[in-house]
PLY file of the C-alpha trace (Angstrom):
ply
format ascii 1.0
element vertex 101
property float x
property float y
property float z
element edge 100
property int vertex1
property int vertex2
end_header
-123.88 -255.96 74.07
-122.71 -259.93 72.92
-121.33 -260.37 75.92
-123.28 -258.52 78.52
-125.43 -261.98 77.16
-123.50 -264.33 77.93
-123.77 -266.10 81.24
-119.56 -266.83 81.77
-118.85 -262.82 81.63
-119.43 -260.34 84.38
-122.02 -257.48 83.64
-124.17 -255.73 85.22
-127.13 -252.87 84.32
-127.03 -249.28 86.01
-130.03 -246.50 86.39
-130.55 -243.85 87.67
-133.86 -243.13 88.74
-133.41 -238.58 90.53
-130.47 -239.56 92.87
-131.26 -243.58 92.90
-129.44 -245.77 90.89
-130.53 -249.51 90.60
-128.32 -252.51 89.41
-129.47 -255.12 88.04
-126.60 -258.04 87.03
-126.38 -259.59 83.97
-126.21 -262.44 82.32
-128.82 -260.16 79.51
-131.62 -261.68 77.15
-131.96 -260.19 73.37
-134.79 -258.37 74.59
-132.49 -256.52 77.17
-134.04 -252.37 76.23
-131.00 -249.86 77.24
-133.75 -247.40 77.39
-133.27 -244.09 75.75
-132.20 -242.08 79.16
-129.74 -242.55 82.25
-128.40 -246.44 81.19
-125.47 -247.41 81.97
-124.48 -250.87 80.44
-120.92 -252.42 81.79
-118.90 -255.64 81.08
-116.03 -256.33 83.17
-112.80 -258.65 81.40
-113.69 -258.32 78.66
-109.61 -259.06 77.93
-110.24 -261.97 79.34
-112.96 -262.88 75.91
-111.87 -261.00 73.27
-107.48 -260.49 71.91
-107.97 -256.46 70.83
-108.77 -255.49 74.46
-106.05 -258.15 75.76
-103.26 -256.69 73.81
-105.06 -253.26 74.85
-104.58 -254.77 78.57
-100.59 -255.64 77.62
-99.92 -252.17 76.45
-99.66 -251.56 80.23
-97.13 -253.66 81.08
-95.60 -251.31 82.64
-98.25 -250.95 85.84
-97.24 -252.92 88.84
-99.35 -256.03 87.71
-101.22 -254.93 91.50
-102.78 -252.49 89.68
-104.55 -254.02 87.33
-107.80 -255.92 87.08
-109.60 -255.44 83.96
-110.44 -253.68 80.68
-114.30 -253.28 81.33
-116.36 -251.57 78.78
-118.95 -249.24 79.18
-121.75 -248.06 76.94
-124.66 -245.89 78.48
-126.81 -243.79 77.36
-128.09 -239.61 77.50
-127.65 -239.03 81.22
-126.25 -243.00 81.86
-123.42 -243.14 85.24
-122.79 -245.33 87.93
-123.24 -243.21 90.85
-121.00 -242.03 93.26
-118.16 -245.27 94.05
-114.65 -246.09 94.96
-111.71 -247.97 92.19
-108.94 -249.80 94.78
-106.84 -249.75 91.44
-105.86 -246.77 89.08
-108.58 -246.24 86.38
-107.38 -245.29 83.37
-110.78 -244.41 80.40
-110.61 -244.31 76.99
-113.15 -242.58 74.87
-114.57 -244.08 72.10
-117.25 -242.65 69.62
-119.89 -239.85 70.70
-118.60 -237.25 73.35
-119.19 -237.30 77.06
-120.02 -234.40 80.08
0 1
1 2
2 3
3 4
4 5
5 6
6 7
7 8
8 9
9 10
10 11
11 12
12 13
13 14
14 15
15 16
16 17
17 18
18 19
19 20
20 21
21 22
22 23
23 24
24 25
25 26
26 27
27 28
28 29
29 30
30 31
31 32
32 33
33 34
34 35
35 36
36 37
37 38
38 39
39 40
40 41
41 42
42 43
43 44
44 45
45 46
46 47
47 48
48 49
49 50
50 51
51 52
52 53
53 54
54 55
55 56
56 57
57 58
58 59
59 60
60 61
61 62
62 63
63 64
64 65
65 66
66 67
67 68
68 69
69 70
70 71
71 72
72 73
73 74
74 75
75 76
76 77
77 78
78 79
79 80
80 81
81 82
82 83
83 84
84 85
85 86
86 87
87 88
88 89
89 90
90 91
91 92
92 93
93 94
94 95
95 96
96 97
97 98
98 99
99 100
């Protein structure tokens, strides 16, 4: 969450309201509340700020550079998501603790 508070880091929060999605762009203050449900926090370019994330991205050096973008970290409360969208690059998902359905 600390990266999402910085003004030099791209972040956004997506909240689902029924079938509609609302996006709010950061930075977010200390008092930001994800709530209990239907919210996802996304932080882009983590590899530019965290050495371990940069090292992770380098493990995919075999992929053509034009197909790589950055390391994005997301945290979703139950029911959270980003809504329908299209990515113009390959997406590799690494699951941390927890489970996703």
